[in-house]
KEZA-82492 format. One line per field, with one value per residue: x, y, z of N, C-alpha, C in turn; residue in three letters. Coordinates in steps of 0.02 Angstrom, whole numbers, plus 32768, in hexadecimal, padded with zeros to 4 digits. Layout:
N
nX: X|...
nY: Y|...
nZ: Z|...
caX: X|...
caY: Y|...
caZ: Z|...
cX: X|...
cY: Y|...
cZ: Z|...
type: ALA|...
This chain:
128
nX: 7B71|7BE2|7C41|7C21|7C2C|7CB4|7CD7|7CAF|7CEF|7D76|7D6C|7D55|7DCA|7E21|7DEF|7E07|7E91|7EBF|7E83|7EC7|7F47|7F47|7F28|7F9D|8000|7FC6|7FAC|7F99|7F95|7FD2|7FD1|8032|803F|80CD|8113|80F0|80FD|812F|811F|80FA|80F4|80A4|80AC|8057|805C|80B4|8158|81AA|81A5|8191|8195|814F|8150|80DE|80B2|8026|8013|804A|80BF|8161|81A7|81F1|8236|824E|827D|8251|826C|8238|8239|81D0|8163|8154|8197|81A3|81E0|81BB|81E9|81A2|81B7|81F4|81A6|8148|80A0|800C|7FC3|7FE6|8025|8034|8078|806F|80C0|80B4|80D6|8060|7FFE|7FCE|7FBC|7F7E|7F8D|7F49|7F9C|7F93|7FE5|7FF8|8001|8036|802A|800B|7FB2|7F86|7F1A|7EE1|7E97|7EA5|7EA7|7EA2|7EB8|7EFB|7F00|7F6D|7F61|7F42|7FB8|801F|7FF2|7FF6|807C|80B8
nY: 870D|86F3|86EE|8682|8614|8614|85F8|8576|852D|8546|84F4|8471|845E|8467|83FA|838D|8392|836E|82F3|82A9|82AD|826D|81EC|81D7|8199|8129|8089|7FCF|7F2E|7E8F|7DE6|7D52|7CAA|7C4E|7BE2|7B66|7BBD|7C27|7CC8|7D3E|7DF1|7E74|7F1C|7F86|801D|806B|80B2|80AF|8083|8060|7FC2|7F5E|7EDA|7EA8|7E51|7DFB|7E49|7ECA|7ED4|7EFE|7EA3|7E99|7F13|7F7B|7FE0|7FEE|7FF8|800B|8017|7FEF|7FD7|7F83|7EF7|7E6F|7DDC|7D6D|7CFF|7CA4|7C45|7C38|7C81|7C62|7C14|7C7A|7D19|7D9B|7E40|7E99|7F36|7FB3|8045|80EA|8195|81D5|816C|80E3|8039|7FA6|7EF6|7E59|7DD2|7D1D|7C9B|7BF6|7B49|7B09|7B6C|7C0C|7CA3|7D38|7DBD|7E1C|7E97|7F28|7F25|7F90|803F|80DD|8186|8211|827D|830D|833D|831D|8373|83E4|8407|8405
nZ: 7D4E|7D0B|7D6A|7DAE|7D56|7D38|7DC0|7DD1|7D6A|7D92|7E0E|7DDB|7D95|7DF6|7E47|7DF8|7DEB|7E67|7E78|7E18|7E42|7EB9|7E94|7E54|7EB0|7EDE|7F0A|7EF5|7F32|7F00|7F0B|7EFE|7F18|7F3D|7F6C|7FF9|8069|8039|7FE7|7F67|7F62|7EF9|7ED3|7E71|7E15|7E60|7E95|7F00|7FAB|8064|80B0|8128|81AE|821F|82BB|830D|837C|8356|8357|8302|8286|820A|81AC|8112|8096|7FED|7F44|7E95|7DE7|7D94|7DEF|7E8E|7EBF|7F2A|7F87|7FFF|8076|80EC|8138|81B5|8217|829C|829E|828A|8290|8228|81EF|8161|812F|80C5|808D|804E|801C|8028|8042|80BF|80CD|810E|810F|8137|8168|816E|81B6|81B0|81DA|8160|8105|80B6|80BB|8074|806D|7FEE|8002|8059|810E|8155|811F|80F5|80BD|80A0|805B|8067|80AE|8053|7FEC|8015|8035|7FC3
caX: 7B75|7C25|7C6F|7BFA|7C44|7CFA|7CE6|7CA6|7D29|7DB0|7D68|7D5B|7E08|7E51|7DE0|7E1F|7ED9|7EC3|7E79|7F01|7F84|7F3F|7F2C|7FDC|802B|7FA2|7FC2|7F70|7FC1|7FBA|7FFD|8041|8055|8106|8109|80CF|8101|814E|80E8|811E|80B7|80B6|807A|8055|804A|80DD|8196|81CA|817C|81A8|8171|815A|8126|80CC|8083|7FDE|801D|805E|8112|817C|81D6|8222|8229|8279|827C|825C|8254|8239|822E|818C|8146|8171|818F|81C6|81CF|81BE|81E4|8188|81B8|821D|817F|8104|8055|7FE1|7FA5|801F|8005|8066|806D|808E|80B8|80C8|80D5|8019|7FCF|7FE6|7F91|7F96|7F70|7F43|7FB1|7F87|8014|7FD8|802D|8053|800D|800A|7F79|7F81|7EE4|7EF2|7E72|7EBF|7E79|7E9F|7EDD|7EF1|7F27|7F82|7F6E|7F3C|7FF1|8043|7FE9|800D|80BD|80C4
caY: 86D2|86E0|86D6|8633|85E4|861E|85DB|8535|8524|8543|84C9|843B|8455|8454|83B2|835B|838C|8353|82AE|8283|82B2|823E|81B1|81C9|817F|80F4|8043|7F90|7EF0|7E51|7DB0|7D15|7C74|7C2D|7B96|7B5A|7BFA|7C6B|7CEF|7D75|7E22|7E9B|7F64|7FA8|8066|808E|80A1|80A9|8078|803E|7F90|7F48|7E9D|7EA7|7E16|7E12|7E7A|7F02|7EDB|7F0C|7E6D|7EAA|7F58|7F86|8015|7FCD|8021|7FEC|8044|7FD9|7FCA|7F68|7EAA|7E4F|7D96|7D65|7CBB|7CB4|7BF9|7C3B|7C9B|7C3F|7C1A|7CAF|7D53|7DD2|7E75|7EBA|7F75|7FD4|808D|8119|81CD|81E6|8132|80B0|8007|7F6F|7EC3|7E2A|7D8F|7CDE|7C62|7BB6|7B11|7B04|7B96|7C57|7CC9|7D83|7DE2|7E57|7ED2|7F2F|7F29|7FE5|806F|811E|81B8|8250|82B1|834F|8351|831D|8396|8427|83F7|8417
caZ: 7D2F|7CF5|7DA3|7DBD|7D22|7D4E|7DF7|7DB9|7D3D|7DCB|7E3D|7DBB|7D89|7E41|7E63|7DCE|7DEC|7E9D|7E6E|7DEB|7E63|7EFE|7E76|7E3B|7EDD|7F01|7EFD|7EFE|7F4E|7ED8|7F2D|7ED9|7F43|7F14|7F8A|802E|8099|800B|7FB7|7F3C|7F5B|7ED4|7ED4|7E35|7E0C|7E92|7E82|7F41|7FE7|8097|80B8|816D|81B4|8257|82CC|831A|83B9|8344|8361|82C5|827B|81E5|8190|80E3|8068|7FB3|7F05|7E51|7DAD|7D76|7E26|7EC6|7EC9|7F6B|7F8D|8044|808D|812C|8165|8203|8241|82C2|8291|82AE|8268|8220|81BE|8129|8128|8096|80A8|8026|803C|8031|805B|80CF|80C0|813B|80F3|815D|814D|819F|81AB|81C2|81DD|8123|80D9|80D2|8095|807A|8060|7FCA|8012|809E|814A|8158|80EF|8104|808F|80C3|8023|8074|80BD|8022|7FB7|803E|802F|7F6F
cX: 7BB9|7C43|7C5C|7C24|7C93|7D11|7CE1|7CD6|7D67|7DA5|7D6E|7DA0|7E2F|7E3A|7E08|7E77|7EEB|7EB8|7EB7|7F43|7F90|7F41|7F6F|800D|8005|7FB7|7F94|7FAB|7FA5|7FF1|7FFB|8061|808B|810B|80E7|80CD|812F|811D|811A|80DD|80D9|8080|808C|804C|807F|8125|81BB|81A2|81A6|817A|817F|812D|8116|80AF|804E|7FD8|8032|80A1|8131|81B0|81FD|8205|825F|8262|8286|8247|8262|821C|81E5|8160|816A|816A|81C0|81A9|81DC|81B9|81D7|8187|81C9|81E9|8151|80C5|8041|7FD4|7FDD|8008|8043|8053|8092|8084|80DE|80C7|808E|7FE5|7FF4|7FAC|7FA8|7F6A|7F7C|7F6F|7FA9|7FBF|7FF7|800C|805A|8041|801B|7FDC|7F89|7F48|7EF0|7ED0|7E92|7E8C|7E70|7ECF|7ECC|7F14|7F3A|7F8E|7F6E|7F8A|801F|803B|8000|8055|80DF|80E1
cY: 86B5|86C3|8695|8609|85DA|85F0|858E|8511|8516|8504|8486|842B|8441|8407|837C|834E|8365|8307|828B|8284|8281|81F8|8198|8194|8145|80BA|800C|7F5C|7EB8|7E1D|7D73|7CDF|7C54|7BE0|7B94|7B9F|7C22|7C87|7D30|7DAD|7E55|7EE5|7F85|7FE9|8088|8080|8098|80A8|8062|8002|7F74|7F03|7EAC|7E65|7E3A|7E45|7EB5|7F0D|7ED2|7EC9|7E7D|7EE8|7F65|7FCA|7FF5|8008|7FF5|8017|802E|7FBF|7F9D|7F17|7E91|7E05|7D87|7D18|7CB5|7C6E|7C0A|7C5B|7C64|7C45|7C50|7CDE|7D88|7E00|7E98|7EFD|7F9B|8021|80B8|815E|81F3|81AE|810B|807D|7FBC|7F30|7E8B|7DEA|7D5D|7CAE|7C1C|7B7D|7B01|7B34|7BDF|7C6F|7D14|7D99|7E25|7E96|7EE1|7F2C|7F71|8001|80B2|814C|81F3|827A|82F6|836C|8354|835E|83E2|8433|840D|8449
cZ: 7D19|7D2E|7DB1|7D92|7D2F|7D8F|7DF0|7D98|7D6F|7DF0|7E17|7D9D|7DCC|7E4E|7E36|7DCB|7E37|7E9F|7E43|7E16|7E9F|7ED4|7E59|7E67|7EF7|7EE3|7F0A|7F0D|7F23|7EFA|7F02|7F0D|7F1F|7F2E|7FCB|805D|8079|7FE0|7F9A|7F41|7F21|7EE4|7E99|7E35|7E43|7E90|7EC0|7F76|8022|80A2|80F9|817B|8203|827A|82EF|8354|83A2|8349|831A|82C2|8243|81BB|8157|80B1|8018|7F78|7ECF|7E1D|7D90|7DB2|7E56|7EC1|7EF9|7F71|7FD2|8052|80DB|815D|81B1|822F|8256|82A4|82AD|8276|8262|81ED|8198|812B|80F4|8097|8076|8047|804E|803E|8084|80D7|80EB|8119|8125|8136|817F|8181|81D6|81C4|819A|80F5|80E3|809E|80A2|8055|8035|7FDD|8057|80D2|816B|8128|80FF|80D6|80B5|808B|8034|8085|808A|7FEC|7FDF|8034|7FE6|7F5E
type: MET|LYS|LYS|LEU|LEU|LYS|PHE|GLY|THR|MET|LEU|ALA|VAL|LEU|PHE|SER|ALA|MET|THR|GLY|TYR|ALA|GLY|GLU|LYS|ASP|PHE|ALA|LEU|PHE|VAL|LYS|LYS|ILE|ASP|VAL|LYS|THR|VAL|ARG|VAL|THR|PHE|ASN|GLY|ILE|GLN|LYS|MET|GLU|LEU|SER|ILE|TYR|ASP|ASP|GLY|ASN|LEU|LEU|ILE|HIS|GLU|GLU|ASN|VAL|SER|GLY|LYS|ALA|GLY|ILE|LYS|ARG|THR|TYR|SER|LEU|GLU|ASN|LEU|PRO|ASP|GLY|ILE|TYR|PHE|LEU|GLU|ALA|LYS|THR|ASP|ASN|LYS|VAL|ALA|ARG|TYR|LYS|MET|THR|ILE|GLY|ARG|ASN|SER|VAL|ALA|ILE|VAL|SER|LYS|PRO|VAL|SER|GLU|SER|TYR|THR|THR|ALA|GLN|THR|ILE|ALA|SER|ARG
């Protein structure tokens, strides 16, 4: 009985530590439209990441490493891009999320829910 209690306590501590660590590097996208084809994206809860923009054929258009003490804030003017579908990809050490952007004649829309996201926490935890 004592062994079972110790084992259960150890599992609970391990699970809560892993959950806390995985959430530590998580992020969420917030979009604010500034004018016709200019948007501001904000990622709260993260201090550095790689941001990339791809076209619908998965051709890399723009890539940058960004950082900020209180989250990431970037403003993008998309007026030079032809109308169509694009993807904003946000990448950290343990998460990659891809967001759909639609550029129209006089508008731009970014869906704040990712079309795909993946976590690499097993690799990050193993390298700790």
